[in-house]
C-alpha positions in Angstrom: 103.2 98.4 72.9 101.1 97.9 75.9 100.8 94.7 77.8 98.3 93.0 80.1 100.5 91.6 83.0 99.4 88.3 84.3 100.4 87.3 87.8 103.4 85.3 86.7 104.8 88.3 84.9 104.2 90.7 87.9 105.9 88.3 90.3 108.9 87.8 88.0 109.3 91.6 87.7 109.2 92.0 91.5 111.8 89.1 91.8 114.0 91.0 89.3 114.2 88.2 86.9 116.5 89.3 84.1 114.2 88.3 81.2 111.5 90.6 82.6 113.7 93.7 83.3 112.6 95.2 80.0 109.1 95.5 81.4 109.8 96.9 84.9 109.2 100.5 83.9 106.0 99.9 82.1 102.5 100.6 83.6 101.3 97.3 84.9 97.9 96.8 83.4 96.1 94.0 85.2 93.0 93.1 87.3 92.4 93.1 91.0 92.2 89.4 90.8 95.8 89.2 89.6 96.8 91.5 92.4 95.2 89.1 94.8 97.3 86.2 93.4 100.5 88.3 93.5 99.8 89.5 97.0 99.2 85.9 98.3 102.4 84.6 96.6 104.4 87.5 98.2 102.9 86.9 101.6 104.1 83.3 101.4 107.6 84.6 100.7 107.9 87.9 102.7 105.1 88.5 105.3 102.6 91.4 105.5 104.6 94.7 106.0 107.2 93.9 103.2 104.4 92.9 100.8 102.6 96.2 101.4 105.8 98.2 100.6 106.4 96.1 97.4 102.8 96.4 96.1 102.5 100.1 97.0 105.6 100.8 94.8 104.1 99.1 91.7 102.8 101.3 89.0 99.4 99.6 88.4 96.4 100.4 86.3 93.4 98.1 86.8 91.0 96.9 84.2 87.5 96.0 85.5 86.2 92.4 85.1 82.9 92.7 83.5 80.1 90.2 83.2 80.8 89.7 79.6 84.5 89.1 80.3 83.7 86.6 82.9 81.5 84.7 80.5 84.0 84.8 77.6 86.8 83.6 80.0 84.7 80.7 81.1 84.2 79.6 77.5 87.8 80.1 76.8 88.8 78.0 79.9 86.4 75.3 78.9 87.8 75.2 75.3 91.3 74.8 76.7 90.5 72.7 79.9 93.3 70.2 79.2 95.9 73.1 79.7 94.9 73.6 83.3 94.6 77.4 83.1 93.3 79.3 86.2 90.2 81.6 86.0 92.5 84.6 86.7 94.6 83.7 83.7 91.7 83.2 81.4 90.1 86.4 82.5 93.3 88.3 81.9 93.8 86.7 78.4 90.3 87.7 77.4 90.8 91.2 78.7 94.1 91.4 76.7 92.2 90.4 73.5 89.4 92.8 74.1 91.6 95.8 74.9 94.3 95.4 72.2 97.0 94.5 74.8 99.6 91.8 74.5 99.2 89.1 77.1 102.5 89.0 79.1 103.2 85.7 80.8 105.7 82.9 81.4 102.9 80.4 81.9 103.6 77.5 79.4 99.8 77.0 79.0 99.8 80.2 76.9 103.0 79.8 75.0 101.6 78.9 71.7 98.4 81.1 71.8 97.9 84.2 69.7 98.5 87.6 71.2 100.9 86.2 73.8 104.4 87.6 74.7 105.8 84.5 76.3 108.8 85.2 78.4 110.7 82.6 80.6 
């Protein structure tokens, strides 16, 4: 099975969280927007040179964010506005649905949605 890795999942893999170890050797399918979120979170923790090393060692395959995806994600976010989802998360979720990928996350806003592999 292939997964779309949201930022939460990527950070947990980098941090070596035990529940995410089974995903560490998979190709990380995500967007550049998710990479930006991950990079920022890592900068807060480690600083620039270390973050570059970490990110350069990830096996990432990027999926483009299209106009259609952006619009679908906006509708999805609007429909679920009470859950407080970010645009990056909504875009990733829509991409996962449109590309037959399981959405991998530990974000509780997605826990009970279809097509989600929820891992704490």
